[in-house]
C-alpha positions in Angstrom: 186.6 69.6 101.3 184.2 68.9 104.0 185.0 69.9 107.5 183.9 68.5 110.8 182.7 70.7 113.7 183.1 69.6 117.4 182.9 71.3 120.8 186.1 71.8 122.8 185.0 68.9 125.1 184.6 66.6 122.1 187.9 67.7 120.6 189.7 67.1 123.9 188.2 63.7 124.4 189.1 62.6 120.9 192.1 64.6 119.9 193.9 61.7 118.3 190.9 61.2 116.0 190.9 64.9 115.1 194.6 64.7 114.3 194.0 61.5 112.2 191.3 63.3 110.2 193.6 66.3 109.6 196.3 64.0 108.4 193.8 62.5 106.0 192.9 66.0 104.7 189.7 66.7 106.7 189.9 69.8 109.0 188.0 70.0 112.3 186.5 73.3 113.5 186.4 73.5 117.3 183.6 75.6 118.9 183.0 77.1 122.3 179.4 77.9 123.1 178.6 77.4 119.4 181.2 79.9 118.2 184.2 78.6 116.1 187.4 79.4 118.1 190.1 77.1 116.6 190.8 74.5 113.9 192.8 71.3 113.5 193.9 71.4 109.9 196.2 69.4 107.6 199.8 70.7 108.0 199.9 71.4 104.2 197.0 73.7 104.6 198.6 75.5 107.5 201.9 75.9 105.7 200.1 77.2 102.6 198.3 79.8 104.8 201.5 80.9 106.4 203.3 81.2 103.0 200.4 83.2 101.6 200.5 85.6 104.6 204.3 86.0 104.1 203.8 86.8 100.5 201.0 89.3 101.3 203.1 91.1 103.9 206.2 91.2 101.6 204.0 92.8 98.8 202.7 95.3 101.3 206.2 96.2 102.4 207.4 96.5 98.8 204.5 98.8 98.0 205.4 101.1 101.0 209.0 101.2 100.0 208.1 101.9 96.3 206.1 104.9 97.5 209.0 106.1 99.7 206.8 105.4 102.7 208.0 105.4 106.3 210.4 102.7 107.4 211.4 101.6 110.9 214.5 100.0 112.4 214.4 96.5 113.8 214.7 98.0 117.3 211.6 100.1 116.7 209.7 97.2 115.3 210.6 95.0 118.3 209.8 97.8 120.8 206.4 98.2 119.2 205.7 94.4 119.3 206.7 94.1 122.9 204.6 97.2 123.8 201.5 95.7 122.1 202.0 92.4 123.9 202.3 94.1 127.2 199.1 96.1 126.6 197.2 93.0 125.6 198.3 91.1 128.7 196.9 93.7 131.1 
């Protein structure tokens, strides 16, 4: 699959074209100052990536549980998530 690369300015000016390309199966990489920062991809590719990430995280969790590794409560997990977000926003 061939991808297209455009600047943020080009992507903004032609967003509908980028979406149409994604719909047809061609991703667009968006760059800022020559560095890739985002992508417009076909939804099927995005969903496959999310599913693969979910499977990987589930396997990691199963491995931790199988080794009697540490577990956390949902409250602890949420507290950690909100603490991380608060630190990143500062």
